[in-house]
MARPA-983715 format. One record per residue (C-alpha): residue in one letter; x, z, y. Coordinates in Angstrom, 3 decimals. Layout:
N
<pt><r>a</r><u>X</u><w>Z</w><v>Y</v></pt>
...
This chain:
246
<pt><r>m</r><u>295.827</u><w>-71.381</w><v>-47.748</v></pt>
<pt><r>g</r><u>292.504</u><w>-71.268</w><v>-49.594</v></pt>
<pt><r>t</r><u>289.375</u><w>-69.355</w><v>-48.734</v></pt>
<pt><r>t</r><u>289.425</u><w>-66.909</w><v>-45.831</v></pt>
<pt><r>p</r><u>287.783</u><w>-63.839</w><v>-47.371</v></pt>
<pt><r>v</r><u>285.300</u><w>-61.772</w><v>-45.385</v></pt>
<pt><r>i</r><u>286.434</u><w>-58.136</w><v>-45.317</v></pt>
<pt><r>g</r><u>283.832</u><w>-55.559</w><v>-44.313</v></pt>
<pt><r>i</r><u>285.164</u><w>-52.471</w><v>-42.531</v></pt>
<pt><r>t</r><u>283.122</u><w>-49.293</w><v>-42.186</v></pt>
<pt><r>g</r><u>283.096</u><w>-47.489</w><v>-38.838</v></pt>
<pt><r>s</r><u>282.137</u><w>-44.266</w><v>-37.101</v></pt>
<pt><r>t</r><u>279.094</u><w>-43.328</w><v>-35.060</v></pt>
<pt><r>l</r><u>280.242</u><w>-41.726</w><v>-31.797</v></pt>
<pt><r>v</r><u>278.718</u><w>-40.337</w><v>-28.633</v></pt>
<pt><r>l</r><u>281.358</u><w>-40.927</w><v>-25.972</v></pt>
<pt><r>e</r><u>281.688</u><w>-39.020</w><v>-22.708</v></pt>
<pt><r>g</r><u>280.169</u><w>-40.941</w><v>-19.821</v></pt>
<pt><r>m</r><u>277.864</u><w>-42.973</w><v>-22.071</v></pt>
<pt><r>r</r><u>274.698</u><w>-40.975</w><v>-21.205</v></pt>
<pt><r>g</r><u>274.434</u><w>-39.563</w><v>-24.724</v></pt>
<pt><r>v</r><u>273.814</u><w>-42.946</w><v>-26.339</v></pt>
<pt><r>s</r><u>275.621</u><w>-43.276</w><v>-29.672</v></pt>
<pt><r>r</r><u>277.995</u><w>-46.170</w><v>-30.367</v></pt>
<pt><r>f</r><u>279.385</u><w>-47.671</w><v>-33.542</v></pt>
<pt><r>a</r><u>283.168</u><w>-47.613</w><v>-33.279</v></pt>
<pt><r>l</r><u>286.281</u><w>-48.668</w><v>-35.169</v></pt>
<pt><r>s</r><u>289.984</u><w>-48.524</w><v>-34.390</v></pt>
<pt><r>n</r><u>291.333</u><w>-51.992</w><v>-33.584</v></pt>
<pt><r>y</r><u>294.268</u><w>-51.330</w><v>-35.941</v></pt>
<pt><r>y</r><u>292.063</u><w>-52.074</w><v>-38.965</v></pt>
<pt><r>v</r><u>291.005</u><w>-55.398</w><v>-37.497</v></pt>
<pt><r>r</r><u>294.593</u><w>-56.317</w><v>-36.688</v></pt>
<pt><r>c</r><u>295.825</u><w>-55.543</w><v>-40.189</v></pt>
<pt><r>v</r><u>293.051</u><w>-57.536</w><v>-41.860</v></pt>
<pt><r>t</r><u>293.548</u><w>-60.508</w><v>-39.542</v></pt>
<pt><r>e</r><u>297.319</u><w>-60.550</w><v>-40.030</v></pt>
<pt><r>a</r><u>296.832</u><w>-60.366</w><v>-43.798</v></pt>
<pt><r>g</r><u>294.676</u><w>-63.506</w><v>-43.689</v></pt>
<pt><r>g</r><u>291.199</u><w>-61.988</w><v>-43.871</v></pt>
<pt><r>l</r><u>288.136</u><w>-62.272</w><v>-41.626</v></pt>
<pt><r>p</r><u>287.139</u><w>-58.748</w><v>-40.483</v></pt>
<pt><r>l</r><u>283.475</u><w>-57.787</w><v>-40.231</v></pt>
<pt><r>i</r><u>282.671</u><w>-54.363</w><v>-38.743</v></pt>
<pt><r>l</r><u>279.797</u><w>-52.635</w><v>-40.537</v></pt>
<pt><r>p</r><u>277.387</u><w>-50.350</w><v>-38.645</v></pt>
<pt><r>n</r><u>276.086</u><w>-47.172</w><v>-40.234</v></pt>
<pt><r>v</r><u>272.625</u><w>-48.152</w><v>-41.397</v></pt>
<pt><r>a</r><u>270.232</u><w>-47.042</w><v>-44.121</v></pt>
<pt><r>p</r><u>271.766</u><w>-46.972</w><v>-47.607</v></pt>
<pt><r>e</r><u>269.147</u><w>-49.446</w><v>-48.835</v></pt>
<pt><r>v</r><u>270.834</u><w>-52.106</w><v>-46.689</v></pt>
<pt><r>a</r><u>274.171</u><w>-51.764</w><v>-48.509</v></pt>
<pt><r>p</r><u>273.407</u><w>-54.417</w><v>-51.179</v></pt>
<pt><r>a</r><u>272.620</u><w>-57.010</w><v>-48.499</v></pt>
<pt><r>y</r><u>275.987</u><w>-56.411</w><v>-46.854</v></pt>
<pt><r>l</r><u>277.825</u><w>-56.525</w><v>-50.169</v></pt>
<pt><r>s</r><u>276.261</u><w>-59.915</w><v>-50.950</v></pt>
<pt><r>r</r><u>278.050</u><w>-61.268</w><v>-47.873</v></pt>
<pt><r>l</r><u>281.428</u><w>-59.578</w><v>-48.390</v></pt>
<pt><r>d</r><u>284.470</u><w>-60.580</w><v>-50.398</v></pt>
<pt><r>g</r><u>286.295</u><w>-57.285</w><v>-49.825</v></pt>
<pt><r>l</r><u>285.719</u><w>-53.862</w><v>-48.299</v></pt>
<pt><r>i</r><u>287.733</u><w>-51.310</w><v>-46.318</v></pt>
<pt><r>m</r><u>286.450</u><w>-47.745</w><v>-46.207</v></pt>
<pt><r>s</r><u>287.920</u><w>-46.401</w><v>-42.963</v></pt>
<pt><r>g</r><u>288.821</u><w>-42.891</w><v>-41.819</v></pt>
<pt><r>g</r><u>286.585</u><w>-40.491</w><v>-39.914</v></pt>
<pt><r>l</r><u>284.685</u><w>-37.222</w><v>-40.193</v></pt>
<pt><r>d</r><u>284.495</u><w>-34.922</w><v>-43.205</v></pt>
<pt><r>v</r><u>282.210</u><w>-35.837</w><v>-46.089</v></pt>
<pt><r>d</r><u>279.210</u><w>-33.498</w><v>-46.192</v></pt>
<pt><r>p</r><u>279.637</u><w>-31.252</w><v>-49.272</v></pt>
<pt><r>i</r><u>275.937</u><w>-31.663</w><v>-50.051</v></pt>
<pt><r>f</r><u>276.970</u><w>-34.974</w><v>-51.637</v></pt>
<pt><r>y</r><u>279.278</u><w>-33.274</w><v>-54.144</v></pt>
<pt><r>g</r><u>277.176</u><w>-30.209</w><v>-54.899</v></pt>
<pt><r>q</r><u>278.930</u><w>-27.583</w><v>-52.774</v></pt>
<pt><r>e</r><u>277.988</u><w>-25.322</w><v>-49.894</v></pt>
<pt><r>p</r><u>279.804</u><w>-25.782</w><v>-46.562</v></pt>
<pt><r>q</r><u>282.876</u><w>-23.576</w><v>-46.160</v></pt>
<pt><r>p</r><u>283.912</u><w>-22.070</w><v>-42.786</v></pt>
<pt><r>d</r><u>286.659</u><w>-24.633</w><v>-42.123</v></pt>
<pt><r>l</r><u>284.500</u><w>-27.699</w><v>-42.791</v></pt>
<pt><r>g</r><u>284.682</u><w>-30.115</w><v>-39.854</v></pt>
<pt><r>k</r><u>281.985</u><w>-32.317</w><v>-38.339</v></pt>
<pt><r>v</r><u>279.936</u><w>-34.407</w><v>-40.755</v></pt>
<pt><r>d</r><u>277.694</u><w>-37.469</w><v>-40.518</v></pt>
<pt><r>q</r><u>275.145</u><w>-37.629</w><v>-43.341</v></pt>
<pt><r>v</r><u>273.886</u><w>-41.070</w><v>-42.299</v></pt>
<pt><r>r</r><u>277.365</u><w>-42.565</w><v>-42.585</v></pt>
<pt><r>d</r><u>277.992</u><w>-40.693</w><v>-45.836</v></pt>
<pt><r>a</r><u>274.830</u><w>-42.022</w><v>-47.471</v></pt>
<pt><r>f</r><u>275.514</u><w>-45.615</w><v>-46.408</v></pt>
<pt><r>e</r><u>279.152</u><w>-45.609</w><v>-47.498</v></pt>
<pt><r>l</r><u>278.396</u><w>-43.973</w><v>-50.841</v></pt>
<pt><r>e</r><u>276.040</u><w>-46.832</w><v>-51.668</v></pt>
<pt><r>l</r><u>278.531</u><w>-49.417</w><v>-50.418</v></pt>
<pt><r>v</r><u>281.389</u><w>-48.217</w><v>-52.583</v></pt>
<pt><r>k</r><u>279.176</u><w>-47.774</w><v>-55.640</v></pt>
<pt><r>g</r><u>277.959</u><w>-51.343</w><v>-55.330</v></pt>
<pt><r>a</r><u>281.443</u><w>-52.686</w><v>-54.686</v></pt>
<pt><r>r</r><u>282.812</u><w>-51.117</w><v>-57.855</v></pt>
<pt><r>e</r><u>279.882</u><w>-52.348</w><v>-59.925</v></pt>
<pt><r>q</r><u>280.232</u><w>-55.908</w><v>-58.587</v></pt>
<pt><r>g</r><u>284.024</u><w>-56.086</w><v>-58.795</v></pt>
<pt><r>i</r><u>284.466</u><w>-56.339</w><v>-55.017</v></pt>
<pt><r>p</r><u>288.010</u><w>-55.301</w><v>-53.968</v></pt>
<pt><r>v</r><u>288.214</u><w>-52.074</w><v>-51.952</v></pt>
<pt><r>l</r><u>290.926</u><w>-50.394</w><v>-49.895</v></pt>
<pt><r>a</r><u>289.866</u><w>-46.854</w><v>-48.949</v></pt>
<pt><r>i</r><u>291.746</u><w>-44.966</w><v>-46.243</v></pt>
<pt><r>c</r><u>291.758</u><w>-41.176</w><v>-45.667</v></pt>
<pt><r>r</r><u>288.055</u><w>-40.235</w><v>-45.510</v></pt>
<pt><r>g</r><u>287.380</u><w>-43.487</w><v>-47.365</v></pt>
<pt><r>l</r><u>289.349</u><w>-42.248</w><v>-50.368</v></pt>
<pt><r>q</r><u>287.291</u><w>-39.057</w><v>-50.340</v></pt>
<pt><r>v</r><u>284.012</u><w>-41.025</w><v>-50.230</v></pt>
<pt><r>m</r><u>285.296</u><w>-43.143</w><v>-53.128</v></pt>
<pt><r>n</r><u>285.911</u><w>-40.054</w><v>-55.265</v></pt>
<pt><r>v</r><u>282.629</u><w>-38.348</w><v>-54.341</v></pt>
<pt><r>a</r><u>280.591</u><w>-41.500</w><v>-55.024</v></pt>
<pt><r>f</r><u>281.471</u><w>-41.356</w><v>-58.708</v></pt>
<pt><r>g</r><u>281.148</u><w>-37.625</w><v>-59.327</v></pt>
<pt><r>g</r><u>284.403</u><w>-36.208</w><v>-57.955</v></pt>
<pt><r>t</r><u>284.720</u><w>-33.220</w><v>-55.610</v></pt>
<pt><r>l</r><u>286.847</u><w>-32.361</w><v>-52.587</v></pt>
<pt><r>l</r><u>288.959</u><w>-29.510</w><v>-51.295</v></pt>
<pt><r>q</r><u>287.105</u><w>-28.665</w><v>-48.090</v></pt>
<pt><r>h</r><u>290.190</u><w>-27.205</w><v>-46.376</v></pt>
<pt><r>i</r><u>293.638</u><w>-27.609</w><v>-47.946</v></pt>
<pt><r>p</r><u>295.328</u><w>-24.616</w><v>-46.218</v></pt>
<pt><r>a</r><u>292.668</u><w>-22.272</w><v>-47.605</v></pt>
<pt><r>q</r><u>292.652</u><w>-23.701</w><v>-51.130</v></pt>
<pt><r>v</r><u>296.206</u><w>-24.816</w><v>-51.940</v></pt>
<pt><r>a</r><u>299.006</u><w>-22.273</w><v>-52.257</v></pt>
<pt><r>n</r><u>302.119</u><w>-23.125</w><v>-50.219</v></pt>
<pt><r>a</r><u>300.473</u><w>-26.251</w><v>-48.885</v></pt>
<pt><r>l</r><u>302.332</u><w>-28.660</w><v>-46.647</v></pt>
<pt><r>k</r><u>300.968</u><w>-29.428</w><v>-43.196</v></pt>
<pt><r>h</r><u>298.740</u><w>-32.404</w><v>-43.955</v></pt>
<pt><r>e</r><u>296.856</u><w>-32.351</w><v>-40.661</v></pt>
<pt><r>q</r><u>299.774</u><w>-33.499</w><v>-38.539</v></pt>
<pt><r>e</r><u>299.708</u><w>-32.824</w><v>-34.795</v></pt>
<pt><r>a</r><u>302.250</u><w>-35.434</w><v>-33.706</v></pt>
<pt><r>v</r><u>301.682</u><w>-37.077</w><v>-30.335</v></pt>
<pt><r>r</r><u>301.729</u><w>-40.488</w><v>-32.008</v></pt>
<pt><r>r</r><u>299.442</u><w>-41.189</w><v>-34.941</v></pt>
<pt><r>d</r><u>302.044</u><w>-43.431</w><v>-36.528</v></pt>
<pt><r>a</r><u>304.583</u><w>-40.590</w><v>-36.875</v></pt>
<pt><r>l</r><u>305.762</u><w>-40.094</w><v>-40.465</v></pt>
<pt><r>s</r><u>305.002</u><w>-36.535</w><v>-41.511</v></pt>
<pt><r>h</r><u>305.567</u><w>-35.792</w><v>-45.215</v></pt>
<pt><r>s</r><u>306.613</u><w>-37.448</w><v>-48.452</v></pt>
<pt><r>v</r><u>304.474</u><w>-38.621</w><v>-51.350</v></pt>
<pt><r>d</r><u>305.534</u><w>-39.457</w><v>-54.895</v></pt>
<pt><r>t</r><u>303.925</u><w>-42.547</w><v>-56.398</v></pt>
<pt><r>v</r><u>303.064</u><w>-42.760</w><v>-60.086</v></pt>
<pt><r>q</r><u>304.873</u><w>-45.428</w><v>-62.078</v></pt>
<pt><r>g</r><u>302.624</u><w>-47.993</w><v>-63.708</v></pt>
<pt><r>t</r><u>299.968</u><w>-47.816</w><v>-60.999</v></pt>
<pt><r>r</r><u>298.996</u><w>-50.599</w><v>-58.620</v></pt>
<pt><r>l</r><u>300.091</u><w>-48.462</w><v>-55.667</v></pt>
<pt><r>h</r><u>303.563</u><w>-48.007</w><v>-57.146</v></pt>
<pt><r>a</r><u>303.856</u><w>-51.779</w><v>-57.560</v></pt>
<pt><r>l</r><u>302.671</u><w>-52.395</w><v>-53.993</v></pt>
<pt><r>a</r><u>304.985</u><w>-49.730</w><v>-52.549</v></pt>
<pt><r>g</r><u>307.998</u><w>-50.664</w><v>-54.663</v></pt>
<pt><r>s</r><u>309.174</u><w>-47.057</w><v>-54.427</v></pt>
<pt><r>d</r><u>308.905</u><w>-43.736</w><v>-56.274</v></pt>
<pt><r>r</r><u>308.887</u><w>-41.706</w><v>-53.055</v></pt>
<pt><r>m</r><u>308.014</u><w>-42.563</w><v>-49.469</v></pt>
<pt><r>r</r><u>307.145</u><w>-40.815</w><v>-46.235</v></pt>
<pt><r>v</r><u>303.686</u><w>-41.352</w><v>-44.760</v></pt>
<pt><r>n</r><u>301.687</u><w>-40.581</w><v>-41.630</v></pt>
<pt><r>t</r><u>298.897</u><w>-38.155</w><v>-42.466</v></pt>
<pt><r>f</r><u>296.327</u><w>-36.160</w><v>-40.538</v></pt>
<pt><r>h</r><u>293.744</u><w>-34.816</w><v>-42.965</v></pt>
<pt><r>h</r><u>292.658</u><w>-31.314</w><v>-43.930</v></pt>
<pt><r>q</r><u>290.628</u><w>-32.324</w><v>-46.993</v></pt>
<pt><r>s</r><u>291.572</u><w>-34.087</w><v>-50.221</v></pt>
<pt><r>c</r><u>290.349</u><w>-34.842</w><v>-53.727</v></pt>
<pt><r>d</r><u>289.886</u><w>-31.891</w><v>-56.062</v></pt>
<pt><r>d</r><u>288.128</u><w>-32.839</w><v>-59.317</v></pt>
<pt><r>m</r><u>288.708</u><w>-36.513</w><v>-60.027</v></pt>
<pt><r>a</r><u>285.824</u><w>-38.892</w><v>-60.692</v></pt>
<pt><r>a</r><u>285.642</u><w>-40.542</w><v>-64.109</v></pt>
<pt><r>g</r><u>287.650</u><w>-43.737</w><v>-64.469</v></pt>
<pt><r>f</r><u>290.101</u><w>-43.026</w><v>-61.651</v></pt>
<pt><r>v</r><u>293.781</u><w>-42.158</w><v>-61.889</v></pt>
<pt><r>v</r><u>295.976</u><w>-40.370</w><v>-59.363</v></pt>
<pt><r>s</r><u>298.560</u><w>-42.825</w><v>-58.026</v></pt>
<pt><r>a</r><u>300.363</u><w>-40.548</w><v>-55.526</v></pt>
<pt><r>r</r><u>300.754</u><w>-36.859</w><v>-54.732</v></pt>
<pt><r>a</r><u>302.376</u><w>-34.893</w><v>-51.937</v></pt>
<pt><r>l</r><u>305.171</u><w>-32.535</w><v>-52.944</v></pt>
<pt><r>d</r><u>302.713</u><w>-29.604</w><v>-52.879</v></pt>
<pt><r>g</r><u>300.579</u><w>-31.328</w><v>-55.510</v></pt>
<pt><r>v</r><u>297.823</u><w>-32.509</w><v>-53.159</v></pt>
<pt><r>i</r><u>296.381</u><w>-35.874</w><v>-54.223</v></pt>
<pt><r>e</r><u>297.391</u><w>-38.606</w><v>-51.781</v></pt>
<pt><r>a</r><u>296.197</u><w>-41.767</w><v>-53.543</v></pt>
<pt><r>i</r><u>293.805</u><w>-42.775</w><v>-56.330</v></pt>
<pt><r>e</r><u>292.777</u><w>-46.034</w><v>-57.974</v></pt>
<pt><r>d</r><u>290.615</u><w>-47.544</w><v>-60.702</v></pt>
<pt><r>p</r><u>293.008</u><w>-49.271</w><v>-63.122</v></pt>
<pt><r>q</r><u>290.162</u><w>-51.304</w><v>-64.667</v></pt>
<pt><r>h</r><u>289.114</u><w>-52.867</w><v>-61.342</v></pt>
<pt><r>p</r><u>290.734</u><w>-55.959</w><v>-59.739</v></pt>
<pt><r>f</r><u>291.648</u><w>-53.904</w><v>-56.636</v></pt>
<pt><r>f</r><u>290.123</u><w>-50.468</w><v>-56.047</v></pt>
<pt><r>v</r><u>292.731</u><w>-48.373</w><v>-54.229</v></pt>
<pt><r>g</r><u>292.437</u><w>-45.320</w><v>-51.982</v></pt>
<pt><r>v</r><u>295.205</u><w>-43.728</w><v>-49.891</v></pt>
<pt><r>q</r><u>294.994</u><w>-40.470</w><v>-47.976</v></pt>
<pt><r>w</r><u>297.296</u><w>-41.521</w><v>-45.128</v></pt>
<pt><r>h</r><u>296.702</u><w>-44.132</w><v>-42.396</v></pt>
<pt><r>p</r><u>298.660</u><w>-47.326</w><v>-43.131</v></pt>
<pt><r>e</r><u>296.738</u><w>-49.242</w><v>-40.463</v></pt>
<pt><r>r</r><u>298.458</u><w>-47.180</w><v>-37.759</v></pt>
<pt><r>r</r><u>301.802</u><w>-48.628</w><v>-38.881</v></pt>
<pt><r>p</r><u>300.944</u><w>-52.355</w><v>-38.997</v></pt>
<pt><r>m</r><u>304.572</u><w>-53.521</w><v>-39.111</v></pt>
<pt><r>d</r><u>305.501</u><w>-51.413</w><v>-42.167</v></pt>
<pt><r>d</r><u>306.155</u><w>-53.252</w><v>-45.409</v></pt>
<pt><r>l</r><u>303.839</u><w>-50.847</w><v>-47.248</v></pt>
<pt><r>t</r><u>300.985</u><w>-51.504</w><v>-44.804</v></pt>
<pt><r>k</r><u>301.446</u><w>-55.255</w><v>-45.135</v></pt>
<pt><r>s</r><u>301.565</u><w>-54.955</w><v>-48.910</v></pt>
<pt><r>l</r><u>298.341</u><w>-52.926</w><v>-49.065</v></pt>
<pt><r>f</r><u>296.345</u><w>-55.202</w><v>-46.766</v></pt>
<pt><r>r</r><u>297.723</u><w>-58.406</w><v>-48.268</v></pt>
<pt><r>g</r><u>296.918</u><w>-57.036</w><v>-51.708</v></pt>
<pt><r>l</r><u>293.323</u><w>-56.401</w><v>-50.668</v></pt>
<pt><r>v</r><u>292.921</u><w>-59.780</w><v>-48.963</v></pt>
<pt><r>e</r><u>294.458</u><w>-61.718</w><v>-51.842</v></pt>
<pt><r>a</r><u>292.263</u><w>-59.930</w><v>-54.393</v></pt>
<pt><r>s</r><u>289.240</u><w>-60.640</w><v>-52.164</v></pt>
<pt><r>r</r><u>290.213</u><w>-64.311</w><v>-51.881</v></pt>
<pt><r>c</r><u>290.446</u><w>-64.587</w><v>-55.647</v></pt>
<pt><r>a</r><u>287.059</u><w>-62.913</w><v>-56.017</v></pt>
<pt><r>a</r><u>285.498</u><w>-65.236</w><v>-53.429</v></pt>
<pt><r>e</r><u>286.916</u><w>-68.375</w><v>-55.073</v></pt>
<pt><r>a</r><u>285.847</u><w>-67.194</w><v>-58.518</v></pt>
<pt><r>g</r><u>282.337</u><w>-66.569</w><v>-57.203</v></pt>
<pt><r>a</r><u>282.175</u><w>-69.987</w><v>-55.522</v></pt>
């Protein structure tokens, strides 16, 4: 089986009702399940000072940038628009340093929803702060289904990309609940999937061993072939990186 790679997973900072106003670090158990079933060892990362990011990276073989709140537009040089949601500058600053270091060190990364947006912003890209206000004839990307695993709209994958190879399909339906997306792309990245309204749904760095971001939530559909392919791809790339480093 080889090395069991350590996969860091970023989380949210929440103040939950009934917890006397004390904040908690939190993460959906779906991420942990998907990493474990793919053969990785999950490690939940708290939101700490950005200077601590290198110490975490020195202990990780792979990284998952999880979903969550909006990225504060201060980090991509814009003013907040009226439809901007809640932000967490502490989490933003920490994750921006994490993903920068991971790319520099060749650490495999799977970025999900907000994570994809952090990935783009970290390297000079910008975001659409509210798709309905900025994209003509936009689809409903912020789905209101009762179940978070409900498939909502289609995406077209780009042939020749890692995502296309992992998906094994030109078009697929995904579960999505986001109101922001990439706008200007960061240098070195390519778009690997778009919704039918043109909104960017996946990006990747073709020069990196595994540096993939998707706008939907594969972890909420752990039994899907695509979910298994994405998480196994990350874990296998992380295992190779760990064994090469050893």
